[in-house]
N, C-alpha and C positions, 0 to 999 in steps of 0.2 A: 498341606497336611503335615502335622508335626509327628515325627516318628517316636518321640519321647513321651511316654505316659506320665512319668514323674521327673521331678527336678534331679533326683539322685541318679537316674539313668544318664541324663545329660552330663552331670558332673563326672560320673565314672568314665564316660566316653572322652570327655575333655582330658581327664587325667591319663588315660591310655594314650591319647594322641601326643600329649606333652612328653610322656615317658619315651615313646618311640622316637620322637624328634631329638630328645636329649641323648638317647642311645646312639642314634645315627651320627650326631655331631661328635660324640665321644669316640666313636669308631673311626671317624675321619681323623680326629686329632691324634689318636693312638697310632694309626697307620702312618700319618705324616711324621710323627716323632720317632717311631721305632723301626721303620722299614730301612733296610741297608741302603747306603748311598751308592747304588750301582744301577745298571739298566733294569735288572729284574725287580729290584726294590721300587724303582720309580714307576714301572709298569703296574706294580701292585697298588701303589698309591693312587694312580690314575683309575684303576679298577674300583677302588673304594669310593672315589669321587663320583664315578659314573653310576655306581650302584646306589649309593646312599643319598645323593642329591635329589633324585626324583622322589625317593621315599620321604625326605624332609619336606619337600614341597607338597606332596599329596597329603601327608598326615597333618601338616600345618593347616591346610585348607579344610580338612575334615574336622579338626579340633575347633577351628574358628566357626565353621558351620554349626557344630554342636553348641558352641557357646551362644551364638546368636539365635538359635532355635530353642534355647532352654525355656521350659515353662516358667511362668512367674511364681513367686513364692505365694503360697496359699495363706500365710499368716498376715500378709500385708493388707488384705481386703478389710479386715475388721480388727481393730485393736482391742485387747482384753480390758475389761473393767476391773475395778477393785473387788467387786462382788462375785466374779466368776469362780474364784476358789473357795468361796464361803459355802460350805456344805449345809450349814444351819439354815441359810436362806432358801434352800430348795427342799427342805424337809417338809413332809406332810403331817408331821406330828403337831399337836397343838402346843403353843408356847405357854409356859407356866408363869 
């Protein structure tokens, strides 16, 4: 059963997943770069790694799952023809 009714829902879910993963990686990078070089700072960095690494894994799996369960494009089933935009061809009025 596909939980996404539209392709846009799946794309939004993938975007949220990628955003969360990037925010977690950025948080780890900032913590690693700016924590003081002492015992308390190193414990803070370890806490960031312990907190954000599982989030990175979980949200990566969720975003991948959403990507692979994305509904197909509806426009790919049938290609438009040249006459699809021609209003005159669908007119019920008599041609002069």
